[in-house]
C-alpha positions in Angstrom: 12.8 15.5 -46.1 11.8 12.1 -45.8 8.9 11.2 -43.4 9.9 8.7 -40.7 8.3 5.5 -40.6 4.7 5.0 -38.8 5.4 2.2 -36.0 2.6 -0.5 -35.7 1.0 -1.4 -32.7 0.1 -4.9 -32.2 -3.7 -5.4 -32.2 -3.2 -6.7 -28.2 -0.8 -5.6 -25.7 -0.6 -6.5 -22.0 -0.4 -4.1 -19.4 2.4 -4.9 -16.7 1.6 -3.1 -13.4 5.1 -2.5 -11.1 2.4 -2.9 -7.6 1.2 -6.2 -7.1 -2.5 -6.4 -5.8 -2.0 -8.5 -2.3 -3.6 -11.6 -2.6 -4.5 -13.1 0.9 -2.5 -16.1 1.8 -4.5 -18.7 3.9 -1.1 -20.8 4.9 -2.3 -24.4 5.4 -1.1 -26.0 9.0 1.6 -28.7 8.6 3.6 -30.6 11.2 6.9 -32.0 10.7 10.6 -32.3 12.0 11.3 -28.4 10.8 7.8 -27.8 12.4 8.6 -28.8 15.3 12.2 -27.3 15.7 9.9 -23.6 14.8 7.8 -24.7 17.4 10.6 -24.9 20.1 12.4 -21.7 18.9 9.4 -19.5 19.2 9.1 -20.8 22.8 12.5 -20.5 23.7 12.6 -17.1 22.3 9.1 -15.7 23.9 10.1 -17.1 27.3 12.9 -15.3 27.4 11.4 -12.2 26.0 8.6 -12.3 28.7 10.1 -13.8 31.7 13.9 -11.9 31.5 12.3 -8.7 32.8 10.8 -10.5 36.1 14.0 -12.0 36.8 15.6 -10.8 39.9 19.3 -9.9 41.0 21.1 -8.5 44.4 17.6 -7.2 45.0 16.6 -5.9 41.7 15.8 -6.6 37.9 17.9 -8.8 36.4 17.9 -6.9 33.0 17.2 -3.4 33.1 18.0 -0.6 30.7 17.2 2.6 33.0 16.9 5.2 30.9 15.7 7.4 33.7 19.2 6.5 35.9 21.5 6.3 32.6 22.6 3.2 33.6 22.1 -0.7 32.0 21.8 -3.8 34.4 22.4 -7.0 33.1 22.3 -9.4 36.0 25.7 -8.6 37.7 27.3 -6.0 35.0 26.2 -2.4 35.3 27.2 -0.2 32.2 27.2 3.8 32.0 27.2 6.1 29.0 31.0 5.4 28.7 30.7 2.2 28.1 29.0 2.9 25.1 32.1 0.8 23.3 30.4 -2.3 24.6 27.1 -1.5 22.6 29.1 -0.9 19.3 31.0 -4.4 20.0 27.6 -6.5 20.7 26.4 -4.9 17.3 29.3 -5.5 15.3 29.2 -9.1 16.7 25.6 -9.6 16.0 26.1 -8.3 12.0 29.1 -10.8 11.5 26.9 -13.8 13.5 24.2 -13.3 10.8 26.4 -13.4 8.2 28.0 -16.4 8.9 25.2 -17.9 10.0 23.7 -16.7 6.5 26.5 -17.6 4.5 26.5 -21.0 6.0 23.0 -21.8 6.1 20.7 -19.1 4.3 17.7 -17.3 6.0 17.7 -19.7 8.8 17.5 -16.7 11.1 14.3 -15.4 9.5 12.7 -18.8 9.3 13.2 -19.6 12.7 14.1 -16.6 15.2 12.7 -13.4 13.4 10.5 -11.6 15.5 8.3 -10.9 12.3 8.2 -14.9 11.7 7.6 -15.5 15.6 4.8 -13.4 16.2 3.1 -13.9 12.8 3.2 -17.4 14.1 1.9 -17.0 17.3 -0.9 -14.9 15.6 -1.8 -17.9 13.2 -2.1 -20.5 16.0 -4.8 -18.0 17.8 -6.5 -17.8 14.1 -6.3 -21.6 13.7 -7.5 -21.8 17.0 -10.4 -19.5 17.1 -11.5 -19.9 13.0 -10.2 -23.2 11.9 -7.8 -24.7 9.4 -7.4 -23.2 5.9 -10.3 -24.1 4.4 -12.5 -23.3 7.3 -10.9 -19.7 7.1 -11.5 -19.2 3.5 -14.7 -20.1 3.8 -15.3 -17.9 6.5 -14.1 -14.7 4.9 -16.5 -15.2 2.0 -19.4 -15.8 4.1 -21.9 -12.9 4.9 -21.5 -10.9 7.7 -23.7 -12.4 10.3 -23.7 -12.8 14.5 -21.5 -15.7 14.1 -18.6 -14.1 12.1 -18.6 -11.4 13.9 -18.4 -13.4 17.2 -15.3 -15.5 15.8 -13.6 -12.3 14.1 -14.2 -10.4 17.3 -12.7 -13.0 19.5 -10.0 -13.5 17.3 -9.0 -10.1 17.3 -9.7 -9.5 21.1 -6.8 -12.2 21.6 -4.5 -10.5 19.3 -4.7 -7.1 20.5 -4.4 -8.5 24.0 -1.2 -10.3 23.4 -0.1 -6.7 20.9 -0.5 -5.0 24.9 1.4 -7.9 26.4 4.2 -7.5 24.2 4.0 -3.7 24.0 4.1 -3.8 28.1 7.0 -6.2 28.1 9.0 -4.2 26.0 8.5 -1.3 28.1 9.8 -3.4 31.2 13.0 -3.5 29.9 13.6 0.3 30.4 10.9 0.9 33.4 11.5 -1.4 36.4 8.6 -3.9 35.8 7.7 -2.8 39.7 7.2 0.4 38.9 5.3 0.0 35.8 2.9 -2.4 37.2 2.4 0.2 40.2 1.8 2.8 37.4 -0.9 0.8 35.6 -2.7 -0.1 38.6 -3.1 3.3 39.7 -3.0 4.9 35.9 -0.3 6.9 36.6 2.0 5.6 33.6 4.1 8.3 32.1 3.5 9.7 28.4 6.2 8.1 27.0 5.6 4.5 28.6 2.1 5.2 27.4 3.3 5.6 23.9 5.4 3.2 23.7 3.2 0.5 25.1 0.5 1.3 22.3 3.0 2.0 19.6 5.2 -1.6 19.7 1.8 -3.2 20.7 -0.2 -1.4 17.7 2.7 -2.4 15.4 3.2 -5.8 16.4 -0.9 -6.2 15.9 -0.6 -4.6 12.6 2.8 -6.4 11.0 1.6 -9.8 12.7 -1.8 -10.0 12.3 -2.3 -8.4 8.9 1.1 -7.3 6.8 2.5 -10.6 7.8 4.4 -11.9 4.6 4.0 -8.2 3.0 7.2 -7.3 5.9 9.2 -9.9 4.5 9.0 -8.8 0.9 8.4 -5.2 0.6 10.0 -3.9 4.5 12.8 -6.1 5.2 16.2 -5.3 3.8 17.8 -8.2 4.8 15.7 -10.4 1.8 17.0 -7.6 -0.8 20.4 -8.0 0.3 20.7 -11.6 1.0 22.1 -12.6 -2.4 25.3 -10.7 -1.7 25.7 -13.0 0.9 24.7 -16.3 -0.8 26.7 -18.2 -3.0 26.5 -21.6 -4.7 27.6 -23.4 -1.1 25.0 -21.8 0.8 22.9 -24.0 2.1 18.8 -23.4 1.0 15.6 -24.9 0.1 15.7 -26.6 -3.1 13.3 -28.5 -5.1 14.8 -31.5 -7.1 13.7 -30.7 -10.8 15.4 -34.0 -12.3 14.0 -35.7 -9.7 10.6 -33.8 -9.8 9.9 -33.1 -13.6 7.2 -34.1 -15.2 4.6 -33.1 -12.6 1.4 -34.9 -13.1 -1.0 -36.9 -10.8 -1.0 -40.2 -10.6 -2.3 -43.5 -8.6 -0.7 -45.0 -5.7 1.8 -47.5 -6.8 2.3 -46.4 -10.1 5.8 -46.4 -11.6 6.5 -42.5 -12.3 9.4 -43.4 -14.7 6.6 -45.6 -16.5 4.0 -42.9 -16.9 6.5 -40.5 -18.3 6.6 -38.5 -14.7 8.7 -37.7 -12.1 7.9 -37.8 -8.4 6.5 -34.6 -8.1 2.7 -35.5 -8.1 1.9 -31.7 -8.3 -0.6 -31.8 -5.3 0.1 -28.2 -4.7 0.4 -28.4 -1.1 4.0 -26.7 -1.2 2.2 -23.4 -2.0 -0.5 -24.2 0.1 1.9 -24.3 3.3 4.4 -21.2 2.2 3.9 -18.3 5.1 4.6 -15.6 1.9 2.5 -18.0 -1.0 5.7 -18.8 -3.3 6.0 -22.0 -5.3 9.4 -23.5 -4.6 9.7 -25.6 -7.3 10.3 -22.3 -9.6 13.7 -22.0 -7.9 15.3 -19.5 -5.2 13.3 -16.6 -4.4 13.9 -13.7 -2.3 10.5 -14.2 -1.1 11.9 -17.5 0.7 12.3 -17.2 4.8 13.7 -20.5 5.0 11.1 -22.1 7.4 10.8 -25.2 5.6 7.2 -25.8 6.0 7.3 -27.0 2.1 9.8 -29.6 2.8 7.7 -30.9 5.9 4.3 -31.1 3.8 6.5 -32.7 0.8 8.0 -35.4 2.7 4.3 -36.8 3.8 3.4 -36.8 0.4 6.2 -39.2 -0.8 5.3 -40.9 2.2 1.9 -41.6 0.9 2.8 -42.4 -2.4 5.8 -44.4 -1.6 8.4 -42.8 -3.0 11.4 -41.4 -1.3 11.6 -38.3 0.9 13.9 -35.3 -0.2 12.3 -33.9 -3.5 12.2 -30.6 -1.3 15.1 -30.2 1.0 18.0 -28.6 2.4 20.7 -28.3 0.1 23.2 -26.3 -2.3 23.3 -25.0 -5.4 26.3 -26.8 -6.0 25.3 -30.2 -4.6 22.2 -30.2 -7.0 24.3 -29.9 -10.2 27.3 -32.1 -8.8 24.6 -34.8 -7.0 27.2 -34.2 -4.1 26.3 -36.5 -1.1 25.6 -35.0 2.3 29.1 -35.7 3.7 30.7 -33.7 1.0 27.9 -30.5 1.2 29.7 -30.3 4.6 32.9 -30.4 3.3 32.2 -27.1 1.1 30.9 -25.4 4.1 34.7 -24.6 4.8 35.8 -22.3 2.2 37.2 -18.6 2.1 34.1 -16.4 3.4 33.0 -18.7 5.9 36.7 -18.4 7.1 37.0 -14.9 7.2 33.7 -14.2 9.1 34.3 -16.8 11.3 37.9 -15.6 11.9 36.3 -11.7 12.3 33.9 -13.1 14.5 36.1 -14.5 17.0 38.6 -12.2 17.2 36.0 -8.9 17.9 34.3 -11.3 20.9 37.5 -12.3 22.2 38.6 -8.8 22.3 35.0 -7.9 23.8 35.3 -10.5 26.4 39.0 -9.6 27.0 38.3 -5.8 27.8 35.1 -7.1 29.4 36.4 -9.6 31.9 39.1 -6.9 32.6 37.0 -3.9 33.1 38.1 -1.7 36.1 34.6 -1.1 38.0 35.8 2.7 38.7 35.3 5.6 36.4 36.6 9.1 36.7 36.2 12.5 35.3 38.4 15.1 36.7 37.5 19.1 36.3 39.1 21.8 37.0 37.6 24.7 38.5 37.3 27.9 35.9 36.3 30.4 38.3 39.2 30.3 40.5 42.6 29.0 38.2 44.9 29.3 41.1 45.1 30.7 44.5 47.7 31.4 47.1 47.2 29.6 50.4 48.5 31.5 53.9 51.5 29.8 54.2 52.6 30.8 50.6 51.5 27.9 49.0 49.9 27.4 45.3 46.6 25.8 45.1 44.2 24.3 42.2 40.6 23.5 43.1 39.2 20.4 41.3 35.9 18.1 41.2 36.2 14.6 41.1 33.1 12.8 39.4 33.9 9.1 40.8 31.6 6.6 39.1 31.3 3.3 41.3 30.3 0.9 38.8 30.0 -2.2 40.9 27.2 -3.1 43.3 28.8 -2.7 46.4 30.3 0.3 48.4 33.9 1.4 48.1 36.1 3.9 50.0 38.4 5.4 47.6 41.6 7.1 48.3 42.8 9.6 46.0 46.5 10.8 45.6 48.5 13.3 43.4 51.7 13.4 41.8 53.6 14.8 39.0 54.9 18.1 41.1 57.6 18.0 43.4 55.7 18.2 46.9 52.4 18.1 45.4 49.8 17.0 48.1 45.8 17.0 48.6 45.0 19.7 51.2 42.3 18.4 53.2 40.0 15.0 52.9 41.5 12.5 50.4 39.2 9.7 50.9 35.5 9.6 49.7 32.6 7.0 49.8 30.9 6.4 47.1 27.8 3.9 47.6 27.2 0.9 45.2 26.2 1.5 41.5 26.5 5.1 42.0 28.0 8.7 41.2 29.5 10.7 43.8 30.8 14.5 43.2 34.4 15.1 45.2 35.5 18.2 45.7 39.4 18.5 46.6 42.6 20.8 46.6 45.6 20.1 45.4 48.6 22.2 46.8 52.2 23.0 45.5 55.2 25.2 46.5 55.4 28.3 44.1 58.5 27.3 42.6 58.0 23.7 41.9 57.1 23.5 38.3 57.0 26.3 35.8 54.5 29.0 35.1 51.4 28.3 33.1 49.9 24.5 32.8 51.9 21.5 34.4 50.9 18.0 34.3 49.9 16.3 37.2 48.2 12.8 37.7 45.6 11.7 40.2 45.3 8.8 41.3 42.0 7.1 42.7 42.0 3.4 44.3 39.6 1.6 46.6 40.9 1.3 50.3 39.7 -2.6 50.7 41.2 -3.8 47.0 44.3 -2.3 45.5 43.5 -3.7 41.9 40.8 -1.4 41.6 42.4 2.0 41.1 42.8 4.6 37.7 45.2 7.1 37.3 43.6 10.1 35.4 45.8 13.2 34.0 45.1 16.6 34.9 46.9 20.3 34.5 47.8 22.3 37.5 48.2 26.2 37.1 51.2 28.1 38.7 50.6 31.7 38.2 
C-alpha cells in the first residue's frame, strides 16, 4: 500500500481566537444636531420614566400595575387579569412598530431611545463631569492609584450607584404605590420582593451602563443579530461615501484634495473616537453600529474646518449610494412592499385594539353554580338552583346592578336581585333561580343571566349558565 503524502505545515501560522479580548472604549464627546436630538430623547424618556409614578389621577397613582390587587391602573382605565388580550395587542403593536421603524430608518431606536443607550449616555455624562474628557480619562486610568485617583473614581461610582438605586426604586414604584413604598423605605419595612427588585434592577443598571456598555449591544442584544433580516438596500443607515472619501490622507487646509490625489477624508480618526461601540464606519455597515450618528456630527465639523462640503458620513441608503440618488429620490423609495405590509398590519391591529378598548363594557361577570347542591325543591314545589355571581366593576365609580334571568318559562330570581359594587372592585353575589318542575327537560337546561347597571342601561352583560332539573 502506498504511504499517504505528508502535509507540509507553513513555517509561520497565525492563531485566531474566537473570543475577542475587550478593549476599553473611551468615547470622545461631540456636539451637533444629532447629539442634540439624542440629548432631547434622553431627557424626554427619563422625565417620562421618573415622573410618571408620582402623577395622581382620581386620588390614586395615575399609572400603577398593582400586582397585589391584580389591577392595572393607567390614568382613567382599570385593567383586570381578564383584559390580558390588550397586553397581547400592545406587545404586537410594539413589535410591528419596531419592525416598521427599522425597515425605514435602521436602528434609530437603538441610537436614541434604547434603555441601554440612554443609561450609558447618562453614566457617560457623569463620567465626563467627574473625570474629564477622553484624553483626561485615558491619562487617569494609566496613572498609579493614589488619593486623587481614588477620590475621583470613588465619586464617580458613588453617583453611578445612587442613580442606579433611584432607577430601581422608580421601577418598583410602578408595581407598588409610591406613597406606600416611600413609607416602607422611611420605616425600613420594605418587603423581600421590593428590596430584591430595587437592588436587582439597580445593580444591572450599574453593571450594564457603567461597565459593559457596548458589550451589551455587541454580544447580548438579539436585535443586533436579526437586524439584517429587516434591512434592505432602501433602509436608511449611516454610511461613509468611499467614492468621495478615498484615498484618505492628511493635507493642509486649502489644498485641493484632487490635485494631491486624495479624497475628502483627512483620516483624522475622530469618527472612531466618538463611536460608543468603537467601530470604524468607513469599513461599511456593521452590526455593532447602533445608528447614534455621532460620527456624522464629528465628520461634519471636520469638513467645515477643512473647507469641504458636509455629508462625507451621512444618513443614506445602499441604493442611494450606488445610484447617486437625491434626498427626494431617497424618500420616494420609502414606499415599498415591506413598508406597506408593516404599515397595514400596524394600522389594522392598532385600530382594532383602539375600537375594542373604546367600546369596552366596564363590567365583567363570572357565574359559578353551586356544585354541592345540584338542585333543590322549594316549599311551593318549584325547583331551585343556587349560583354565585362574581361581579367586577371596572369603573372608578360605584354601581348598583340589577340581575335578571331568562331561558326557561317562568324563571325568576328568588330573593334579592340587586347588588351594590364599589368602584374598581369585585363583589360576590349569591342568588337563587327558581322555575316550575315542568319548565324544561330533565338534566341541564340553558339559561341566561343579564346584569345591568341601574343608572346606565348601556352597562350590561349577558352570561350563559345551566339550570339542572331533576
